NULUMNU-823201 format. One line per 5 residues: number of its first residue (from 0); their letters; for each residue x, y, z of N, C-alpha, C. Coordinates in nm, 3 decimals. Each point is the difference from the previous one (the first is absolute). Layout:
BEGIN
NUM = a = X/Y/Z/X/Y/Z/X/Y/Z ~ ...
//
This chain:
BEGIN
0 = xxxxx = 11.892/9.403/10.206/-0.059/0.089/0.007/-0.093/0.084/-0.046 ~ -0.149/0.023/0.001/-0.110/0.038/-0.144/0.025/0.133/0.073 ~ -0.027/0.039/-0.172/0.063/0.151/-0.004/-0.142/0.128/0.134 ~ -0.122/-0.031/-0.033/-0.093/0.021/0.102/0.105/0.019/0.149 ~ 0.023/-0.132/0.058/0.063/-0.029/0.101/0.129/0.154/0.033
5 = xxxxx = 0.075/-0.008/-0.092/0.111/0.083/-0.009/-0.073/0.135/-0.040 ~ -0.052/0.017/-0.039/-0.076/0.137/-0.021/-0.034/0.025/0.111 ~ -0.081/-0.054/0.083/-0.046/0.008/0.125/0.021/0.029/0.132 ~ 0.180/-0.093/-0.020/-0.001/-0.018/0.092/0.191/0.149/0.015 ~ 0.007/0.065/-0.108/0.070/0.076/0.015/-0.094/0.106/0.035
10 = xxxxx = -0.125/0.056/-0.029/-0.052/0.137/0.084/-0.056/-0.010/0.135 ~ 0.028/-0.130/-0.017/-0.082/-0.057/0.138/0.091/0.023/0.114 ~ 0.114/-0.043/-0.034/0.052/0.004/0.100/0.124/0.158/0.063 ~ -0.014/0.108/-0.089/0.010/0.070/0.091/-0.133/0.067/0.039 ~ -0.152/0.029/-0.057/-0.060/0.045/0.047/-0.047/-0.069/0.145
15 = xxxxx = 0.073/-0.141/-0.018/-0.032/-0.067/0.166/0.062/0.077/0.105 ~ 0.126/0.021/-0.072/0.128/0.089/0.128/-0.074/0.091/0.065 ~ -0.060/0.120/-0.179/-0.022/0.147/0.019/-0.129/-0.023/0.155 ~ -0.048/-0.065/-0.046/-0.171/-0.025/0.077/0.057/-0.032/0.169 ~ 0.145/-0.039/-0.001/0.037/-0.057/0.157/0.018/0.108/0.034
20 = xxxxx = 0.059/0.033/-0.053/0.097/0.139/0.023/-0.125/0.089/0.035 ~ -0.055/0.040/-0.104/-0.098/0.115/-0.009/-0.093/-0.077/0.163 ~ -0.039/-0.118/0.048/-0.121/-0.007/0.150/0.072/-0.049/0.065 ~ 0.130/-0.002/-0.047/0.100/-0.079/0.154/0.007/0.179/0.067 ~ 0.049/0.062/-0.099/0.001/0.171/0.049/-0.117/0.082/0.069
25 = xxxxx = -0.053/0.022/-0.073/-0.161/0.052/-0.018/-0.074/-0.048/0.192 ~ 0.019/-0.134/0.022/0.021/-0.065/0.117/0.046/0.075/0.129 ~ 0.127/0.012/-0.033/0.080/0.037/0.102/-0.024/0.104/-0.014 ~ -0.025/0.105/-0.089/-0.036/0.157/0.019/-0.125/0.039/0.101 ~ -0.089/-0.044/-0.116/-0.161/0.092/0.010/-0.063/-0.137/0.070
30 = xxxxx = -0.018/-0.117/0.036/-0.080/-0.127/0.048/-0.081/-0.078/-0.038 ~ -0.023/-0.034/0.048/-0.085/-0.179/-0.049/-0.065/0.022/-0.071 ~ -0.106/0.159/-0.099/-0.060/-0.030/-0.084/0.074/0.020/-0.120 ~ 0.066/0.073/0.047/0.167/0.077/-0.137/0.040/-0.128/-0.076 ~ 0.029/-0.099/0.120/0.051/-0.122/-0.096/-0.046/-0.105/-0.031
35 = xxxxx = -0.152/0.000/0.043/-0.110/-0.088/-0.058/-0.075/0.061/-0.146 ~ 0.035/0.122/0.003/-0.072/0.016/-0.137/0.143/0.037/-0.128 ~ 0.176/-0.049/0.072/0.071/0.061/-0.143/0.034/-0.226/0.005 ~ -0.055/-0.074/0.142/-0.008/-0.133/-0.093/-0.151/-0.008/-0.074 ~ -0.075/0.062/0.007/-0.095/0.018/-0.111/-0.017/0.000/-0.102
40 = xxxxx = 0.086/0.135/0.014/0.040/0.071/-0.158/0.117/-0.036/-0.094 ~ 0.104/-0.068/0.092/0.107/-0.098/-0.030/-0.081/-0.163/-0.052 ~ -0.086/-0.006/0.073/-0.057/-0.131/-0.065/-0.098/0.033/-0.172 ~ -0.025/0.075/0.030/-0.129/0.014/-0.157/0.140/0.045/-0.125 ~ 0.090/0.098/0.022/0.079/0.005/-0.103/-0.008/-0.190/-0.048
45 = xxxxx = 0.058/-0.054/0.113/0.091/-0.137/-0.038/-0.096/-0.037/-0.093 ~ -0.149/-0.004/0.050/-0.025/-0.129/-0.045/-0.091/0.103/-0.155 ~ -0.002/0.100/-0.032/-0.004/0.064/-0.086/0.073/-0.019/-0.113 ~ 0.156/-0.016/0.021/0.055/0.010/-0.095/0.025/-0.146/-0.043 ~ 0.074/-0.005/0.093/0.028/-0.214/0.019/-0.199/-0.007/-0.163
50 = xxxxx = -0.067/0.063/0.053/-0.136/-0.078/-0.111/0.042/0.119/-0.114 ~ 0.027/0.120/-0.030/0.018/0.006/-0.139/0.129/-0.065/-0.071 ~ 0.076/-0.047/0.082/0.164/-0.035/-0.020/-0.085/-0.138/-0.063 ~ -0.033/-0.107/0.060/-0.077/-0.110/-0.037/-0.042/0.038/-0.174 ~ -0.069/0.093/0.028/-0.065/0.034/-0.171/0.064/0.061/-0.076
55 = xxxxx = 0.093/0.075/-0.002/0.131/-0.013/-0.062/0.043/-0.088/-0.071 ~ 0.045/-0.069/0.161/0.145/-0.115/-0.045/-0.149/-0.129/-0.101 ~ -0.118/-0.020/-0.027/-0.070/-0.086/-0.078/-0.005/0.064/-0.112 ~ -0.027/0.158/-0.005/0.009/0.025/-0.078/0.116/-0.022/-0.121 ~ 0.127/0.026/0.053/0.113/-0.004/-0.075/0.058/-0.112/-0.035
60 = xxxxx = -0.051/-0.122/0.089/0.033/-0.118/-0.041/-0.110/-0.098/-0.158 ~ -0.107/0.069/0.023/-0.062/-0.010/-0.185/-0.023/0.129/-0.087 ~ -0.044/0.112/0.067/0.044/0.085/-0.106/0.019/0.063/-0.001 ~ 0.191/0.018/-0.028/0.093/0.097/0.052/-0.016/0.094/-0.082 ~ -0.103/0.071/-0.108/0.016/0.120/-0.029/-0.080/0.090/0.059
65 = xxxxx = -0.074/-0.049/0.116/-0.121/0.059/0.071/0.053/0.044/0.110 ~ 0.166/-0.043/0.045/0.064/0.018/0.129/0.023/0.139/0.055 ~ 0.060/0.100/-0.085/-0.035/0.153/0.040/-0.091/0.035/0.043 ~ -0.127/-0.064/-0.078/-0.118/0.084/-0.064/-0.061/0.003/0.198 ~ -0.002/-0.173/-0.016/-0.137/-0.025/0.113/0.138/0.029/0.133
70 = xxxxx = 0.135/-0.005/0.040/0.030/0.045/0.125/0.013/0.176/0.016 ~ -0.015/0.079/-0.118/-0.040/0.121/0.019/-0.108/-0.007/0.086 ~ -0.104/-0.033/-0.127/-0.215/-0.041/0.089/0.021/-0.074/0.137 ~ 0.084/-0.065/0.014/-0.017/-0.025/0.173/0.011/0.048/0.068 ~ 0.144/0.102/0.001/0.098/0.040/0.062/-0.075/0.166/0.039
75 = xxxxx = -0.120/0.031/-0.078/-0.042/0.098/-0.014/-0.096/0.055/0.029 ~ -0.074/-0.168/0.022/-0.176/-0.045/0.088/0.114/0.037/0.201 ~ 0.040/-0.176/-0.037/0.053/0.044/0.133/0.041/0.090/0.061 ~ 0.050/0.072/-0.057/0.035/0.173/0.071/-0.126/0.130/0.012 ~ -0.094/-0.075/-0.092/-0.189/0.086/0.053/-0.009/-0.074/0.091
80 = xxxxx = -0.048/-0.143/-0.029/-0.020/-0.062/0.136/0.039/0.018/0.125 ~ 0.140/0.010/0.001/0.056/0.037/0.174/0.018/0.178/0.045 ~ -0.090/0.055/-0.106/-0.005/0.112/-0.016/-0.083/0.025/0.067 ~ -0.174/-0.090/-0.096/-0.105/0.050/0.032/0.011/-0.045/0.186 ~ -0.013/-0.134/0.000/0.023/-0.035/0.149/0.066/0.088/0.159
85 = xxxxx = 0.095/0.048/-0.095/0.104/0.113/0.127/-0.127/0.133/0.012 ~ -0.103/0.019/-0.124/-0.086/0.058/0.085/-0.140/0.026/0.028 ~ -0.037/-0.165/-0.063/-0.113/0.005/0.142/0.079/-0.019/0.125 ~ 0.066/-0.080/0.037/0.030/-0.016/0.115/0.081/0.078/0.058 ~ 0.016/0.101/-0.049/0.030/0.092/0.120/-0.076/0.013/0.086
90 = xxxxx = -0.101/0.061/0.010/-0.073/0.082/0.125/-0.040/-0.175/0.133 ~ -0.006/-0.078/-0.014/-0.042/-0.117/0.067/0.119/0.029/0.098 ~ -0.106/-0.070/0.116/0.030/-0.015/0.151/0.163/-0.080/0.023 ~ -0.085/-0.122/-0.013/0.093/-0.117/-0.053/0.176/-0.039/-0.056 ~ 0.010/0.123/-0.042/0.172/0.072/-0.139/0.046/0.099/0.033
95 = xxxxx = 0.153/-0.054/0.013/0.087/0.208/-0.002/-0.017/-0.015/-0.138 ~ -0.132/0.053/-0.006/0.065/-0.001/-0.196/0.105/0.071/0.005 ~ 0.110/0.122/0.012/0.098/0.011/-0.021/0.118/-0.081/0.013 ~ -0.020/-0.133/0.095/0.086/-0.146/-0.046/-0.012/-0.045/-0.082 ~ -0.132/-0.032/-0.002/-0.049/-0.134/-0.125/0.070/0.079/-0.179
100 = xxxxx = -0.003/0.155/0.035/0.037/0.077/-0.111/0.111/-0.065/-0.025 ~ 0.107/0.057/0.111/0.194/-0.036/-0.030/-0.047/-0.100/-0.021 ~ -0.025/-0.111/0.059/0.054/-0.155/-0.037/-0.043/-0.029/-0.094 ~ -0.113/0.039/-0.151/-0.027/-0.039/-0.049/0.139/0.095/-0.110 ~ -0.065/0.148/-0.031/0.090/0.029/-0.029/0.232/-0.063/0.006
105 = xxxxx = 0.040/-0.044/0.113/0.149/-0.042/-0.019/-0.033/-0.162/-0.026 ~ -0.119/-0.041/0.043/0.006/-0.135/-0.129/-0.048/0.020/-0.122 ~ -0.066/0.091/-0.034/-0.015/0.004/-0.129/0.236/0.047/-0.066 ~ 0.034/0.083/0.021/0.074/0.049/-0.039/0.102/-0.106/0.031 ~ -0.019/-0.051/0.073/0.140/-0.175/0.001/-0.056/-0.054/-0.099
110 = xxxxx = -0.129/-0.065/-0.005/-0.015/-0.092/-0.075/0.077/-0.020/-0.193 ~ -0.073/0.189/-0.003/0.013/0.067/-0.100/0.140/-0.016/-0.045 ~ 0.118/0.062/0.032/0.154/-0.038/0.060/0.011/-0.100/0.020 ~ 0.010/-0.162/0.036/-0.018/-0.106/0.004/-0.056/-0.068/-0.132 ~ -0.051/0.042/-0.032/-0.030/-0.043/-0.160/0.068/0.038/-0.118
115 = xxxxx = -0.012/0.171/-0.013/0.116/0.075/-0.089/0.110/-0.072/-0.023 ~ 0.123/0.026/0.180/0.054/-0.168/-0.064/0.063/-0.110/-0.056 ~ -0.120/-0.056/0.105/-0.030/-0.104/-0.096/-0.019/-0.023/-0.128 ~ -0.091/0.086/-0.043/0.001/0.030/-0.214/0.123/0.036/0.008 ~ 0.092/0.086/0.017/0.124/0.061/-0.020/0.082/-0.160/-0.044
120 = xxxxx = 0.000/-0.073/0.090/0.122/-0.090/0.073/-0.071/-0.171/-0.106 ~ -0.104/-0.035/0.020/-0.043/-0.091/-0.118/-0.015/0.005/-0.133 ~ 0.018/-0.051/-0.085/0.059/-0.029/-0.114/-0.084/-0.106/-0.043 ~ -0.133/-0.020/-0.084/-0.085/-0.073/-0.063/0.074/-0.024/-0.154 ~ 0.068/-0.067/-0.044/-0.014/-0.001/-0.172/-0.095/-0.047/-0.042
125 = xxxxx = -0.013/0.038/-0.076/-0.188/0.022/-0.130/0.107/-0.052/-0.153 ~ -0.100/-0.134/-0.017/0.115/0.015/-0.149/-0.156/-0.040/-0.039 ~ 0.002/0.031/-0.154/-0.091/0.007/-0.068/0.005/-0.092/-0.114 ~ -0.090/-0.127/-0.031/0.050/-0.063/-0.112/-0.014/0.030/-0.119 ~ 0.011/-0.049/-0.085/-0.089/0.051/-0.113/-0.026/-0.145/-0.148
130 = xxxxx = -0.066/-0.033/-0.024/-0.023/-0.067/-0.056/0.094/-0.029/-0.118 ~ 0.077/-0.137/-0.083/0.060/0.055/-0.106/-0.078/0.027/-0.163 ~ -0.118/-0.081/0.073/-0.073/0.046/-0.159/-0.039/0.114/0.005 ~ -0.057/0.060/0.088/-0.011/0.190/-0.040/0.100/0.106/-0.021 ~ 0.103/-0.091/0.052/0.067/0.125/-0.100/0.076/-0.035/-0.067
//
C-alpha cells in the first residue's frame, strides 16, 4: 500500500463514520435539510483533508525533512478554509448552518484522531547513508 493511501485511509475512515453518524442523527432529529447539510459538511471534510494528506504524503516521500512544516501549513490552511466556509455559508437559505458546522467539526476531529493514531503506531525507518570517502 502506498504511503499516501495509508495516510488518507487512516484519517478518512473515522471521518466518514463521524460524518455518517452526524448526518443520520441530524436527519432524524432536525429534518432533511439538516441531514443534507451534514452530508455536505462531511463531504467537504473528506475532500479537503484527503487532498491535504495526499500533498503531505508526497512531500514526505520526496523531501522528508520538510514533512512537519508542510503538514502544519496544510493543516492550518485546511482549518482556516473550513472556518471561512462556515462563516460564509451560515446565512444561506439552502443550508442548515448549524448542522453543516457540526458535521465539519465532527469530521475534522475524527480525521485528526485517526491520523494521530496512525502516526503513533506506524513507524518509518529512516536510514541515512554516509559516503565512506567523506568520513
